[in-house]
C-alpha positions in Angstrom: 6.5 -23.3 14.4 9.1 -21.7 16.4 9.6 -18.0 15.8 12.2 -15.3 16.7 11.3 -12.9 19.4 9.3 -10.2 18.7 10.0 -6.4 19.4 6.1 -6.2 21.0 6.9 -9.1 23.6 9.1 -11.8 25.2 9.7 -15.2 24.4 9.4 -17.2 21.2 5.7 -16.8 20.3 4.7 -13.9 17.8 3.2 -11.2 19.0 1.2 -9.0 16.7 1.6 -4.8 16.7 -0.6 -3.5 19.6 -3.7 -1.7 18.1 -3.4 1.6 17.3 0.4 1.2 16.4 1.3 2.6 13.0 2.8 0.4 10.4 4.6 3.4 8.2 4.8 6.8 9.7 6.1 9.8 7.7 6.7 13.5 8.3 7.8 16.0 6.0 9.2 13.5 3.6 10.8 14.2 0.7 13.2 13.0 -2.0 14.9 15.2 -4.5 16.7 13.8 -8.0 18.8 15.8 -10.5 15.5 16.0 -12.5 13.4 17.7 -9.5 11.2 16.5 -6.6 9.9 12.8 -6.6 8.0 13.5 -3.3 8.2 16.2 -1.7 6.7 17.3 1.9 4.7 13.9 2.3 3.2 13.1 5.8 0.7 10.3 6.7 0.4 7.4 8.9 -0.5 4.0 7.9 -1.9 2.2 10.8 -1.2 -1.4 11.4 -3.3 -4.2 9.9 -4.8 -2.3 7.0 -4.5 -3.3 3.0 -3.6 -0.1 1.8 -3.7 0.5 -1.7 -1.0 3.1 -3.2 -2.2 4.8 -6.2 -1.1 7.6 -8.6 -0.3 8.2 -12.3 3.6 6.9 -13.8 6.2 9.2 -12.1 3.9 10.2 -9.2 6.2 9.1 -6.5 5.0 5.6 -5.8 7.9 3.8 -6.1 9.9 6.3 -4.6 7.7 6.0 -1.4 8.1 2.3 -1.3 11.9 2.6 -1.9 11.9 5.1 1.2 10.1 2.4 3.4 12.4 -0.2 2.4 15.9 1.6 2.8 16.5 1.4 -1.0 16.4 5.0 -1.3 17.3 7.8 1.5 15.3 10.7 1.8 16.4 14.2 1.2 14.1 15.8 4.0 12.0 14.5 6.4 11.8 11.1 8.3 9.9 7.7 7.9 9.6 4.9 10.4 8.4 1.3 10.1 6.6 0.0 13.3 8.5 2.8 14.9 12.2 1.8 13.5 14.3 3.5 11.1 14.1 1.4 7.5 17.1 -0.5 7.1 17.5 -1.1 11.2 17.6 -5.1 12.0 13.8 -4.6 13.4 12.3 -3.1 10.4 14.1 -5.5 7.9 12.8 -8.6 9.7 9.5 -7.5 9.8 9.1 -6.2 5.9 9.0 -8.2 2.8 9.4 -6.2 -0.5 8.1 -7.7 -3.8 9.2 -5.4 -6.7 7.6 -5.1 -10.2 11.1 -6.9 -11.5 10.8 -9.9 -9.0 14.4 -10.6 -8.8 15.4 -14.5 -8.5 18.5 -16.5 -9.1 17.5 -18.0 -12.4 19.8 -21.1 -11.8 18.3 -22.1 -8.5 15.6 -24.4 -8.5 11.8 -23.4 -6.8 13.0 -25.8 -4.0 16.5 -24.0 -3.6 14.9 -20.6 -3.6 12.4 -21.6 -0.7 15.2 -23.1 0.9 17.2 -19.5 0.7 14.0 -18.0 1.8 13.9 -20.3 5.0 17.5 -19.9 5.8 17.4 -16.0 5.9 14.2 -15.7 7.6 13.3 -16.4 11.2 9.6 -16.1 11.0 9.6 -18.5 7.9 6.6 -20.5 7.1 7.4 -23.7 4.6 3.9 -24.7 4.6 2.5 -21.5 3.3 5.3 -20.8 0.5 5.0 -24.6 -0.5 1.2 -24.2 -1.1 1.6 -21.1 -2.8 3.9 -22.6 -5.5 1.9 -25.8 -5.7 -1.2 -24.1 -6.1 0.2 -23.1 -9.4 1.6 -26.4 -10.4 5.0 -25.2 -10.2 7.6 -27.9 -9.9 9.7 -27.7 -7.0 12.5 -29.3 -9.0 12.4 -26.7 -11.9 14.9 -24.1 -12.2 13.7 -20.8 -11.8 15.1 -19.5 -15.1 13.0 -22.1 -17.1 9.6 -21.0 -15.8 7.1 -18.5 -17.2 6.7 -15.0 -16.3 3.5 -16.0 -14.1 5.1 -18.8 -12.8 8.3 -16.8 -11.7 5.5 -14.4 -10.0 4.0 -17.0 -7.9 7.4 -18.3 -6.5 8.1 -14.3 -5.6 4.9 -14.2 -4.1 5.8 -17.4 -2.0 8.9 -15.9 -0.9 6.9 -12.8 0.0 4.8 -14.6 2.1 6.8 -17.2 3.6 9.0 -14.6 5.2 5.8 -13.9 7.6 6.1 -10.4 7.5 4.3 -7.8 9.5 4.4 -5.4 6.7 4.1 -6.7 3.1 5.1 -4.0 0.3 3.9 -4.9 -3.2 5.1 -3.1 -6.4 2.7 -3.7 -9.3 3.0 -7.5 -8.2 0.4 -8.9 -10.7 0.8 -6.8 -14.2 2.1 -10.4 -15.8 -0.5 -12.5 -14.7 -4.0 -13.6 -16.6 -7.2 -12.2 -14.7 -7.8 -15.7 -13.1 -4.8 -16.1 -11.2 -4.6 -12.5 -10.5 -7.8 -12.9 -8.8 -6.4 -16.1 -6.7 -3.4 -14.4 -5.6 -5.5 -11.3 -4.3 -7.6 -13.7 -2.4 -4.5 -15.3 -0.9 -3.5 -12.0 -0.2 -6.3 -10.7 1.8 -6.9 -14.0 3.7 -3.2 -14.3 4.8 -3.6 -10.4 5.9 -6.9 -11.0 7.8 -5.6 -14.1 9.6 -2.4 -12.6 10.7 -2.8 -9.0 11.1 -0.2 -8.5 8.2 0.0 -4.9 6.9 0.2 -4.7 3.3 1.2 -1.7 0.8 0.4 -2.5 -2.8 0.8 -0.2 -5.7 -1.4 -1.1 -8.4 -3.2 0.6 -11.6 -6.2 -2.3 -11.6 -8.2 0.6 -9.7 -11.4 -1.8 -9.9 -9.5 -4.7 -8.3 -8.2 -2.6 -5.3 -11.9 -2.1 -4.6 -12.2 -5.5 -3.4 -9.2 -5.8 -1.4 -8.4 -2.6 0.2 -9.8 -0.9 3.4 -7.4 1.9 3.2 -5.8 4.5 0.6 -2.9 6.5 -0.1 -3.0 8.6 -3.6 0.0 10.1 -4.6 0.2 12.9 -7.6 2.7 15.1 -8.7 4.8 14.5 -6.0 2.3 15.1 -3.1 0.0 13.1 -1.1 -3.8 13.8 -2.6 -5.8 11.4 -0.4 -5.1 9.6 2.5 -7.2 7.6 5.1 -9.8 4.5 5.2 -11.9 4.0 1.9 -15.2 4.2 3.8 -14.5 7.6 5.2 -13.0 8.8 1.9 -16.0 7.5 -0.2 -18.4 9.2 2.3 -16.7 12.4 2.3 -17.5 12.5 -1.7 -20.8 12.4 -4.0 -21.9 12.4 -7.4 -24.5 15.2 -8.2 -26.6 15.7 -11.1 -26.4 19.3 -11.3 -28.1 21.4 -13.9 -26.7 24.4 -15.4 -23.8 25.5 -17.6 -20.2 26.3 -17.2 -17.0 24.7 -16.0 -17.5 24.6 -12.1 -21.1 24.3 -11.4 -22.9 25.5 -8.6 -23.0 23.2 -5.8 -23.9 25.1 -2.9 -21.9 24.3 0.3 -19.7 21.6 -1.4 -16.5 21.5 -3.0 -16.3 20.6 -6.9 -13.6 17.9 -7.7 -14.5 16.6 -11.1 -17.4 18.0 -13.4 -18.5 16.5 -16.8 -18.9 12.8 -16.6 -21.0 12.1 -19.4 -21.5 8.5 -18.8 -25.0 8.3 -17.6 -23.8 8.4 -14.0 -24.4 11.8 -12.2 -22.2 14.5 -13.6 -20.5 16.2 -10.8 -18.1 14.9 -8.2 -17.9 16.8 -4.6 -16.4 17.0 -1.6 -19.4 17.4 0.7 -19.5 20.5 2.6 -23.3 19.5 4.1 -25.4 16.6 3.8 -27.1 15.2 0.8 -29.5 13.0 0.1 -28.6 10.0 -1.9 -31.1 8.6 -4.7 -32.0 10.5 -7.7 -29.5 13.6 -8.2 -27.2 12.3 -5.8 -25.1 9.1 -6.0 -22.2 7.7 -3.7 -18.8 7.4 -5.9 -17.2 4.0 -6.1 -13.8 3.6 -5.2 -12.7 3.7 -8.9 -14.6 6.9 -9.6 -13.3 8.6 -6.5 -9.9 7.7 -7.7 -9.8 8.7 -11.3 -11.6 12.0 -10.6 -8.4 13.1 -8.4 -5.9 11.8 -10.6 -7.7 13.9 -13.4 -7.7 16.8 -11.2 -4.4 17.8 -9.8 -5.8 21.1 -8.6 -8.4 19.6 -6.2 -7.7 20.2 -2.5 -6.1 17.0 -0.7 -8.1 15.2 1.7 -6.3 13.5 4.6 -8.3 11.7 7.2 -7.9 11.8 10.9 -6.4 8.3 11.4 -3.8 9.0 8.4 -2.4 12.1 10.3 0.7 12.4 11.9 2.4 14.5 14.9 5.1 16.8 14.4 8.3 15.4 13.3 10.0 16.1 16.4 7.7 13.6 18.0 9.1 11.1 15.6 12.8 12.4 16.5 12.1 12.1 20.3 10.7 8.7 20.2 13.9 7.7 18.2 16.2 9.4 20.8 14.2 7.6 23.6 14.5 4.3 22.1 18.2 4.6 21.8 18.8 5.6 25.5 16.7 2.9 26.9 17.8 0.0 24.4 
């Protein structure tokens, strides 16, 4: 299959992003509306090739962040780059697919016409993948989009996103209207495609238990700020659930920092960020991803944790790279 020229190589062969490249890099990013700040002073890098869960309560700034990454929203402060390019630039647009909750489709088009539109507008289009996703759900290619069920329209929207063969796939609560079996099937397709083609995925979801099975990276936002960022294994390893005796709202836990206490569901009762070694088993257990996420979402005053792989340099580094690319282009 022919592909358009990659920005990372010459010729017509698709070339994956180099190891260590950032799919998304933000520094001092903020967006203010009339009602106040939706995001403020957010800085992180998402390494290429990761499947990243974007988690936070309603109104936390998740959709704003995705809108900034796709140039649907302009930042008030700071900078954000997609594979080093400005959102909305030709390079960023060609390399990014964005599937929103609304999944806008032309209702009068047939499914086949919808896929043809995807083929006409996307130089990396993979018709076989797109049709395979549609046929797996027994969605007739001749059916008009307006006659499909909500789940079938979601499948067509997924076919458009996957068929584009993006380097970065951004999904905003894409499976809320699907039954569990179809949701699990599309999740499996998502992880398989990402692994095979090195696609970076940023997926927003309230289904925390399911994220544990597909995500190896994590961004948690709350109250307009970044609370957790980094590799799932690193974030989990930095915490423990402790069964601590004693009373009071903040139990004594030695060198550790209390994130949340008082679980009361049969598991050890205090989630801590480790300040020293801990022996698992008995009074200490590693948290599940869902337990870790819920603890931070319920504890807005807990200190943020950004692991080394998710940290960025100074904003002037981003601006300098932009100017260098403009001069050498």
